[in-house]
C-alpha positions in Angstrom: 0.0 0.0 0.0 1.0 3.6 -0.5 0.3 6.4 2.0 0.1 9.8 0.4 0.8 12.9 2.6 3.3 14.3 4.9 3.4 13.5 8.7 3.0 17.2 9.6 -0.7 16.5 8.9 -2.3 14.9 11.9 -4.8 13.2 9.6 -2.0 11.5 7.7 0.0 10.8 10.9 -2.9 9.0 12.7 -3.2 6.7 9.7 0.5 6.0 9.6 0.7 5.4 13.3 -2.2 2.9 13.0 -0.6 1.1 10.1 2.6 0.7 12.0 0.8 -0.5 15.1 -0.9 -3.1 12.9 2.4 -4.1 11.3 1.1 -3.3 7.8 3.9 -2.5 5.4 3.4 0.6 3.2 5.3 3.0 1.0 5.2 6.6 2.2 5.1 9.5 -0.2 5.3 12.7 1.9 3.6 15.0 -0.6 2.7 18.4 0.8 -0.5 20.2 0.1 1.2 23.5 -0.5 3.9 22.2 -2.8 2.7 19.0 -4.4 -0.8 19.6 -5.5 -0.3 18.0 -9.0 1.0 14.7 -7.4 -1.7 14.6 -4.8 -4.5 15.2 -7.3 -3.4 12.1 -9.1 -4.8 10.2 -6.1 -7.4 12.6 -4.7 -9.1 15.1 -7.1 -9.7 17.4 -4.2 -6.0 17.7 -3.5 -6.4 16.6 0.1 -4.4 14.2 2.2 -4.3 11.5 3.3 -4.9 9.1 0.5 -4.2 5.4 0.7 -3.5 3.4 -2.5 -4.5 -0.2 -1.9 -2.6 -3.1 -3.5 -5.2 -3.5 -6.2 -4.9 0.2 -7.1 -8.1 1.4 -5.5 -7.6 4.8 -3.6 -9.2 5.6 -0.3 -9.4 9.1 0.9 -10.4 10.7 4.3 -8.6 9.4 7.4 -11.7 8.1 9.0 -12.6 6.0 6.0 -9.1 4.7 5.7 -9.0 3.7 9.4 -12.3 1.9 9.0 -10.8 -0.1 6.1 -7.6 -0.9 8.1 -9.6 -2.1 11.1 -11.6 -4.5 8.9 -8.4 -5.6 7.2 -6.7 -6.6 10.5 -9.9 -8.0 12.1 -11.7 -7.3 15.3 -9.2 -8.9 17.6 -6.4 -6.5 16.5 -8.5 -3.4 15.5 -8.0 -0.3 17.6 -11.6 0.6 17.2 -13.7 -1.9 19.3 -16.8 -3.5 17.6 -19.0 -3.3 20.7 -19.0 -2.3 24.3 -17.0 0.9 24.4 -17.3 1.6 20.7 -19.6 4.6 21.1 -17.4 6.1 23.8 -14.3 5.6 21.6 -16.1 7.2 18.6 -17.2 10.1 20.8 -13.6 10.8 21.8 -12.3 10.4 18.2 -15.0 12.8 16.9 -14.1 15.4 19.5 -10.4 15.1 18.7 -11.0 15.3 14.9 -13.4 18.3 15.4 -10.7 20.0 17.5 -8.2 19.3 14.7 -10.5 20.8 12.1 -10.7 24.0 14.1 -6.9 24.0 14.6 -6.3 23.7 10.9 -8.7 26.5 10.2 -7.1 28.7 12.8 -3.6 27.8 11.5 -4.6 28.8 8.0 -6.2 32.0 9.1 -3.1 32.9 11.0 -0.4 31.8 8.5 -1.9 31.8 5.0 -3.3 35.3 4.8 -1.4 38.6 4.7 -1.4 40.1 8.2 -3.7 42.9 7.1 -6.3 40.4 5.9 -6.5 38.2 9.1 -9.9 38.6 10.7 -9.0 38.7 14.4 -12.5 38.0 15.8 -12.8 34.8 13.6 -9.3 33.7 14.5 -10.1 34.2 18.2 -13.3 32.2 17.8 -11.5 29.3 16.1 -8.8 29.3 18.7 -11.5 29.3 21.4 -13.0 26.2 19.9 -9.6 24.5 19.9 -9.2 25.4 23.6 -12.7 24.1 24.4 -11.9 20.8 22.6 -8.7 20.3 24.5 -10.3 21.1 27.8 -13.0 18.5 27.1 -10.4 15.8 26.1 -8.4 16.5 29.2 -11.3 15.6 31.4 -10.9 11.9 30.4 -9.0 10.2 33.2 -6.2 7.8 32.1 -6.1 4.2 33.3 -3.5 4.1 31.9 -5.0 5.0 28.5 -8.1 6.9 27.8 -10.5 3.9 28.1 -8.8 1.2 30.1 -5.5 -0.6 29.9 -5.2 -1.0 26.1 -4.2 1.6 23.6 -7.0 2.2 21.2 -7.8 4.6 18.3 -9.0 7.3 20.8 -5.4 7.4 22.2 -3.8 7.5 18.8 -6.0 10.3 17.5 -5.9 12.4 20.6 -2.1 12.1 21.0 -1.6 13.0 17.4 -3.9 16.0 17.7 -2.2 17.4 20.8 1.3 17.0 19.2 0.2 18.7 16.0 -1.4 21.7 17.9 1.8 22.0 20.0 3.9 21.9 16.9 2.1 24.7 15.0 0.2 26.7 17.7 2.0 25.9 20.9 0.3 28.8 22.8 -3.0 26.8 22.6 -1.6 23.7 24.4 1.4 24.6 26.6 2.8 21.8 28.8 1.1 21.8 32.2 -2.2 23.2 31.1 -3.8 19.9 30.3 -2.2 17.3 32.7 -4.1 14.2 31.3 -3.1 15.1 27.8 0.5 15.7 28.9 0.5 12.2 30.3 -1.1 10.6 27.3 1.3 12.2 24.8 4.3 11.3 27.0 3.2 7.7 26.9 2.5 7.8 23.2 5.8 9.3 22.1 7.6 6.4 23.7 6.0 4.0 21.2 7.9 3.1 18.1 5.0 4.0 15.8 5.0 7.5 17.1 8.8 7.8 17.0 8.8 6.7 13.3 6.3 9.3 12.3 7.7 12.2 14.3 8.0 15.6 12.6 
């Protein structure tokens, strides 16, 4: 399989981390949305990442759809998304983390992709407020030692990747010490080989 997209993107990284945890071999093509649009559009007409090229040539887009495919590929015993029991709780955490990431990306683009004189401060403050609210909500989940029990699951992967991305680009929104549970989660995650191999 071929994974399209650079690891600076938390959406690409959560797919890559999951594939490494599953032991699925893949080729990585670190195309960037601001430099490699022509190459990306060969796989996704929207020019968005990630995209995953399957062995038969079919291309999957959107990290959620890709992760669903990977879960089914490895089977319920190995999948990071449970089939029953805690599935709704895990999906709720993942949805909150992905929503927070969406607002972080919008805030990052507002802050960095416009000339300073065109940045609309009230909108930027609104977006950053949504990121902060998402992080606060995620930090309320107690660890035991992961977000839901003793086993690492997709909630942990997505939340850890989200926090790391926000700290990389907009560190003022998630300084160390503000969110102690998220601090502990990311510290535990970065010790894993799958996170080390996808570090930016």
